[in-house]
KEVEXDO-804699 format. One record per residue (C-alpha): x, y, z; residue in three letters. Coordinates in steps of 0.001 Angstrom, whole numbers, always signed. Layout:
(vexti (X,Y,Z),'ALA')
...
end
This chain:
(vexti (+45015,+91041,-76307),'MET')
(vexti (+45023,+87770,-74433),'ALA')
(vexti (+46635,+87672,-71066),'THR')
(vexti (+47992,+84690,-69084),'THR')
(vexti (+47954,+83972,-65463),'VAL')
(vexti (+50786,+82025,-63907),'GLU')
(vexti (+49763,+78996,-61903),'ARG')
(vexti (+50643,+79317,-58191),'PRO')
(vexti (+53579,+77320,-56966),'ASN')
(vexti (+52697,+74139,-55336),'LYS')
(vexti (+53300,+73947,-51618),'ILE')
(vexti (+56113,+71629,-50694),'ASP')
(vexti (+54472,+68681,-48851),'GLU')
(vexti (+57640,+68029,-46868),'ARG')
(vexti (+57845,+71493,-45272),'THR')
(vexti (+54938,+73138,-43359),'PRO')
(vexti (+53828,+76375,-45015),'ALA')
(vexti (+54737,+79305,-42759),'THR')
(vexti (+53365,+82682,-42205),'GLY')
(vexti (+53551,+85206,-39446),'GLY')
(vexti (+50864,+85626,-36897),'GLY')
(vexti (+49012,+83762,-34263),'SER')
(vexti (+49325,+80268,-35745),'GLY')
(vexti (+45803,+79662,-36676),'HIS')
(vexti (+45666,+77130,-39425),'GLY')
(vexti (+44599,+73565,-40037),'GLY')
(vexti (+44857,+70422,-42083),'PHE')
(vexti (+43146,+69437,-45200),'PHE')
(vexti (+43554,+66978,-48016),'THR')
(vexti (+43930,+67621,-51699),'GLU')
(vexti (+44050,+64691,-54159),'ASP')
(vexti (+44645,+62348,-51280),'GLY')
(vexti (+47779,+64177,-50075),'ASN')
(vexti (+48182,+65885,-46701),'LEU')
(vexti (+49178,+69514,-46565),'HIS')
(vexti (+49504,+72033,-43788),'LEU')
(vexti (+47440,+75156,-44350),'VAL')
(vexti (+49336,+78379,-44122),'MET')
(vexti (+49166,+80075,-40767),'ASN')
(vexti (+46750,+82961,-40612),'ARG')
(vexti (+47303,+86392,-39273),'ARG')
(vexti (+43623,+86845,-38445),'SER')
(vexti (+41667,+84504,-36231),'PRO')
(vexti (+39928,+81685,-38132),'HIS')
(vexti (+36102,+82156,-38431),'PRO')
(vexti (+35481,+79011,-36423),'SER')
(vexti (+37600,+80437,-33570),'SER')
(vexti (+35722,+83688,-33650),'THR')
(vexti (+32429,+81885,-33736),'ALA')
(vexti (+33216,+79760,-30667),'VAL')
(vexti (+34312,+82782,-28679),'TYR')
(vexti (+31103,+84516,-29464),'VAL')
(vexti (+29160,+81480,-28490),'ALA')
(vexti (+30970,+81177,-25181),'LEU')
(vexti (+30316,+84835,-24428),'VAL')
(vexti (+26696,+84332,-25109),'GLY')
(vexti (+26472,+81118,-23020),'ILE')
(vexti (+28289,+82895,-20186),'GLY')
(vexti (+25842,+85789,-20206),'MET')
(vexti (+22824,+83335,-20051),'ILE')
(vexti (+24279,+81652,-16948),'PHE')
(vexti (+25274,+84882,-15406),'ALA')
(vexti (+21727,+86053,-15688),'ALA')
(vexti (+20386,+82827,-14249),'LEU')
(vexti (+22860,+83188,-11333),'THR')
(vexti (+21695,+86728,-10638),'SER')
(vexti (+18038,+85651,-10764),'ALA')
(vexti (+18775,+82756,-8335),'LEU')
(vexti (+20503,+84927,-5831),'VAL')
(vexti (+17845,+87611,-5925),'VAL')
(vexti (+14985,+85095,-5827),'ARG')
(vexti (+16527,+83328,-2829),'LYS')
(vexti (+17363,+86498,-899),'GLY')
(vexti (+13872,+87908,-1175),'GLY')
(vexti (+11701,+84747,-788),'SER')
(vexti (+10020,+83085,+2112),'THR')
(vexti (+9119,+79931,+223),'ASP')
(vexti (+12722,+78782,-573),'TRP')
(vexti (+13137,+75160,+486),'LYS')
(vexti (+16577,+73575,+365),'SER')
(vexti (+17082,+69936,-532),'PHE')
(vexti (+20001,+67563,-867),'THR')
(vexti (+21610,+67360,-4283),'LEU')
(vexti (+21524,+63979,-5911),'PRO')
(vexti (+24788,+62178,-5126),'SER')
(vexti (+25196,+61077,-8716),'ILE')
(vexti (+26025,+64722,-9664),'LEU')
(vexti (+29470,+64232,-8104),'TYR')
(vexti (+30090,+61134,-10207),'LEU')
(vexti (+28800,+63077,-13251),'ASN')
(vexti (+31407,+65692,-12540),'THR')
(vexti (+34262,+63165,-12626),'LEU')
(vexti (+32826,+61750,-15902),'VAL')
(vexti (+32756,+65147,-17505),'LEU')
(vexti (+36300,+66041,-16379),'LEU')
(vexti (+37481,+62624,-17767),'ALA')
(vexti (+35859,+63497,-21118),'SER')
(vexti (+37748,+66788,-21270),'GLY')
(vexti (+41017,+65002,-20236),'PHE')
(vexti (+40870,+62423,-23011),'VAL')
(vexti (+39796,+65107,-25478),'LEU')
(vexti (+42938,+67009,-24751),'GLU')
(vexti (+45008,+63833,-25232),'ILE')
(vexti (+43386,+63415,-28647),'GLY')
(vexti (+43941,+66996,-29600),'ARG')
(vexti (+47608,+66789,-28837),'ARG')
(vexti (+48056,+63552,-30744),'SER')
(vexti (+46056,+64456,-33844),'VAL')
(vexti (+48634,+66991,-35059),'GLY')
(vexti (+51398,+64374,-35199),'LYS')
(vexti (+49115,+61980,-37084),'PHE')
(vexti (+48069,+64545,-39653),'MET')
(vexti (+51606,+65604,-40402),'THR')
(vexti (+53013,+62110,-40530),'ALA')
(vexti (+50198,+59542,-40754),'PRO')
(vexti (+52559,+56894,-42065),'GLU')
(vexti (+54278,+56782,-38663),'ARG')
(vexti (+51117,+56024,-36820),'GLN')
(vexti (+49575,+52583,-36437),'HIS')
(vexti (+46063,+53928,-36199),'ALA')
(vexti (+44217,+57147,-36379),'LYS')
(vexti (+43768,+58928,-33019),'PRO')
(vexti (+39982,+58683,-33244),'THR')
(vexti (+39978,+56401,-30204),'PHE')
(vexti (+40452,+59393,-27862),'TRP')
(vexti (+37540,+61267,-29489),'PHE')
(vexti (+35335,+58297,-29314),'TYR')
(vexti (+36226,+57992,-25628),'LEU')
(vexti (+35470,+61633,-24991),'ALA')
(vexti (+32155,+61300,-26793),'LEU')
(vexti (+31281,+58302,-24710),'GLY')
(vexti (+32074,+60039,-21453),'PHE')
(vexti (+29976,+63016,-22619),'GLY')
(vexti (+27025,+60845,-23372),'LEU')
(vexti (+27428,+59139,-19980),'LEU')
(vexti (+27303,+62572,-18339),'PHE')
(vexti (+23996,+63421,-19966),'VAL')
(vexti (+22605,+60071,-19003),'VAL')
(vexti (+23746,+60675,-15392),'GLY')
(vexti (+22046,+64056,-15350),'GLN')
(vexti (+18812,+62393,-16452),'TYR')
(vexti (+19155,+59963,-13604),'ILE')
(vexti (+19591,+62867,-11214),'ALA')
(vexti (+16392,+64482,-12551),'TRP')
(vexti (+14535,+61158,-12182),'GLN')
(vexti (+15718,+60762,-8584),'GLN')
(vexti (+14347,+64206,-7752),'LEU')
(vexti (+11043,+63340,-9390),'ARG')
(vexti (+10814,+60270,-7147),'ARG')
(vexti (+11319,+62543,-4176),'GLU')
(vexti (+8460,+64681,-5250),'GLY')
(vexti (+10576,+67568,-6481),'LEU')
(vexti (+9429,+68928,-9894),'TYR')
(vexti (+10091,+72037,-11848),'LEU')
(vexti (+7235,+73947,-10244),'ALA')
(vexti (+7475,+72377,-6678),'THR')
(vexti (+9382,+75365,-5219),'ASN')
(vexti (+11871,+77992,-6426),'PRO')
(vexti (+14975,+75997,-5474),'SER')
(vexti (+13927,+72967,-7507),'SER')
(vexti (+12968,+75274,-10373),'SER')
(vexti (+16445,+76821,-10538),'PHE')
(vexti (+18019,+73351,-10242),'PHE')
(vexti (+16129,+72051,-13294),'TYR')
(vexti (+16612,+75202,-15314),'VAL')
(vexti (+20417,+75388,-14671),'LEU')
(vexti (+21185,+71630,-15133),'THR')
(vexti (+18943,+71230,-18117),'VAL')
(vexti (+20243,+74295,-19865),'THR')
(vexti (+23854,+73112,-19315),'HIS')
(vexti (+23049,+69603,-20566),'ALA')
(vexti (+21561,+71024,-23817),'LEU')
(vexti (+24790,+72909,-24403),'HIS')
(vexti (+26727,+69680,-23690),'VAL')
(vexti (+24733,+68043,-26370),'LEU')
(vexti (+25920,+70740,-28735),'GLY')
(vexti (+29492,+69879,-27770),'GLY')
(vexti (+28859,+66268,-28470),'LEU')
(vexti (+27732,+67253,-32008),'GLY')
(vexti (+31215,+68945,-32303),'GLY')
(vexti (+32909,+65681,-31243),'LEU')
(vexti (+30978,+63797,-33835),'VAL')
(vexti (+32190,+66354,-36410),'LEU')
(vexti (+35765,+65885,-35356),'ILE')
(vexti (+35549,+62119,-35649),'ILE')
(vexti (+33930,+62287,-39096),'SER')
(vexti (+36419,+64707,-40497),'ARG')
(vexti (+39396,+62953,-39008),'LEU')
(vexti (+38318,+59658,-40508),'GLN')
(vexti (+38202,+61398,-43943),'ARG')
(vexti (+41512,+63227,-43231),'LEU')
(vexti (+39753,+66503,-43724),'THR')
(vexti (+40031,+67802,-40152),'LEU')
(vexti (+41162,+71450,-39783),'GLN')
(vexti (+43160,+72481,-36795),'LYS')
(vexti (+40865,+75480,-36287),'SER')
(vexti (+37743,+73193,-36029),'THR')
(vexti (+39674,+70875,-33582),'LEU')
(vexti (+40689,+73778,-31363),'ASN')
(vexti (+37278,+75415,-31443),'ALA')
(vexti (+35459,+72225,-30330),'VAL')
(vexti (+38155,+71691,-27661),'SER')
(vexti (+37707,+75206,-26222),'ARG')
(vexti (+33977,+74801,-26169),'TYR')
(vexti (+34177,+71402,-24398),'TRP')
(vexti (+36640,+72714,-21719),'HIS')
(vexti (+34272,+75585,-21182),'PHE')
(vexti (+31481,+73168,-20493),'MET')
(vexti (+33678,+71473,-17990),'ASP')
(vexti (+34513,+74641,-16115),'ALA')
(vexti (+30883,+75852,-16344),'LEU')
(vexti (+29622,+72665,-14729),'TRP')
(vexti (+32104,+72983,-11881),'ILE')
(vexti (+30831,+76525,-11297),'TYR')
(vexti (+27159,+75351,-11491),'LEU')
(vexti (+27769,+72466,-9027),'LEU')
(vexti (+29391,+74881,-6495),'CYS')
(vexti (+26544,+77335,-6965),'LEU')
(vexti (+23937,+74794,-6411),'LEU')
(vexti (+25777,+73306,-3371),'TRP')
(vexti (+25882,+76676,-1720),'PHE')
(vexti (+22494,+77878,-2567),'THR')
(vexti (+20200,+74828,-2916),'ILE')
end
């Protein structure tokens, strides 16, 4: 005997779908129309993934910090040097990137729920954050080149080795965050950006900001 399945009711575009829980959800398009995804009681997979990634990154730098402290405390060949002054400018650039990213994150929700009220997509803020992030990486490269001109290489002494390892490892993770910003810009332009993706990339980027502040302080006190 044949059975029929009723078609699910269409979500009202004028009213956000609601559901109890933590408020994890996002935006997507269907047939060119904007809808608000129903809130989820469980964390979105992208949120879980970024937290796992941050824990892993934190463990890497905790291990490097421990190795630095032990190596410096038990060595007789540790030679301190002056940190490149551009590192302080790089810090301001990275913090500026996180600041404008937060502005973009706060403005994108209003655009996705009522794009007809906006004169332009809020991609400007994400392009600006991306530009600042790229400028930070370039600044780090300049710092490495400055040390090379001073005769400080990876294998010159333990202090320079830890400087290169810590800053290069951080820069590589920043490049991963830049990829996330590119993803946000691409999906926002197609109106397929999910709130969970935006929040995940934002958390990762702010973690990179905080991690760099920590590393700069660590290097300043130990190198």
